[in-house]
TISE-834123 format. One line per field, with one value per residue (C-alpha): x, y, z; residue in one letter; residue number from 1. Coordinates in pm, whole numbers. Each point is the difference from the previous one (the first is absolute). Layout:
N
east [X	...]
north [Y	...]
up [Z	...]
type [A	...]
seq [NUM	...]
***
This chain:
145
east [1209	180	374	131	199	82	-63	81	78	-17	10	-196	42	-200	-274	-136	48	363	145	280	-47	280	33	190	244	59	-95	-265	20	-230	-168	-374	-209	-325	-71	-60	-371	-52	178	332	319	23	369	14	-190	-341	-162	-211	282	187	-324	-31	344	-45	-315	117	324	-150	-292	271	168	-314	-74	356	-107	-320	155	271	-250	-199	305	-99	252	-150	305	109	-286	-109	-206	-116	-155	-188	-109	-259	-59	-366	-182	-291	-328	118	259	273	198	6	210	-91	208	23	247	83	158	177	95	180	33	-355	-185	-335	-205	-179	319	151	-303	2	407	-57	-308	197	263	-255	-105	387	158	22	-113	-305	-79	42	-193	-306	-314	186	26	-89	249	-38	202	35	210	107	-282	-251	-185	85	-274]
north [-467	301	43	-127	265	-222	-348	-86	-335	-182	-350	-89	-334	-79	230	284	-194	-82	73	159	248	133	208	-133	273	-74	365	-132	-299	-47	-220	-52	-74	84	300	-35	108	-308	-232	17	133	294	-59	86	168	-79	53	270	195	-27	100	295	125	-107	210	306	3	-46	271	260	-58	33	329	129	-62	194	272	39	2	265	186	10	-28	-244	18	-299	-274	-241	-301	-200	-316	-256	-358	-199	-339	-88	-343	-38	-155	-267	-124	189	311	349	305	361	298	329	283	356	186	323	276	274	214	23	225	-12	-289	-13	-3	-268	-222	49	-101	-297	-113	18	-186	-279	-2	-33	-261	-361	-125	208	-105	-368	20	225	-178	-296	103	307	275	343	289	339	302	229	-146	30	-281	-85	-137]
up [-1776	107	16	335	192	290	155	352	73	359	149	325	190	300	-43	255	302	22	-368	-153	-316	-208	-329	-293	52	360	111	198	221	284	253	-6	310	116	205	371	-78	-191	234	-115	164	-224	-57	-367	-264	-135	-352	118	113	-321	-185	213	-67	-399	-21	188	-172	-354	88	121	-347	-197	215	-117	-365	59	180	-272	-276	159	94	362	321	246	252	191	-65	250	-67	313	-119	176	-128	170	-33	35	15	-286	62	-247	273	-228	26	-122	23	75	-59	161	-134	174	-205	139	-238	210	-307	-70	216	-200	89	-350	-174	236	-66	-383	2	226	-214	-323	150	94	-370	-98	269	-127	370	-23	-348	121	261	-93	-9	196	350	220	-15	160	-55	151	-78	284	184	-245	-152	-396	-195]
type [M	A	K	V	L	Y	T	A	E	A	T	V	T	G	G	R	A	D	G	H	G	R	T	S	D	G	T	L	D	I	R	L	H	L	P	K	E	M	G	G	D	G	D	G	T	N	P	E	Q	L	F	A	I	G	F	A	S	C	F	E	S	A	L	S	V	V	A	R	R	E	K	V	E	V	G	E	V	S	V	D	S	R	V	S	L	L	P	T	P	Q	R	G	F	E	L	A	V	E	L	D	V	T	L	P	G	V	E	D	P	E	Q	A	V	G	L	V	G	A	A	H	A	V	C	P	Y	S	N	A	T	R	G	N	I	E	V	T	V	T	A	N	G	Q	P	V	E]
seq [1	2	3	4	5	6	7	8	9	10	11	12	13	14	15	16	17	18	19	20	21	22	23	24	25	26	27	28	29	30	31	32	33	34	35	36	37	38	39	40	41	42	43	44	45	46	47	48	49	50	51	52	53	54	55	56	57	58	59	60	61	62	63	64	65	66	67	68	69	70	71	72	73	74	75	76	77	78	79	80	81	82	83	84	85	86	87	88	89	90	91	92	93	94	95	96	97	98	99	100	101	102	103	104	105	106	107	108	109	110	111	112	113	114	115	116	117	118	119	120	121	122	123	124	125	126	127	128	129	130	131	132	133	134	135	136	137	138	139	140	141	142	143	144	145]
***
């Protein structure tokens, strides 16, 4: 096994419908509730929102690493993420992710796609989800394959 760089720890009680989540260091302490679209009151955070923030922030960091390696100034990068919860035919659930990456410092569409594609290969969330769920990525509005 590779050397562990960091381990996050959290505890959840009560689940997604009416629960509470807290990280071991106490920096994240949240109420969990179903979104209104799923019959909840929406008065709290849900796992899909947390995943969307986690994936987007991790992806932006991976893009920063790639840009530094390539010596490219990407500007103030923005990653808009959407995480959808979908039912499966087996009466289970799965996720789908869309990441729309904006690199204001990169005008060449091919270069933007190349950088974002390289970040997609580096990002731990991308690597964890690859082949497991549908992840769609764009760079400055262009699809990334």
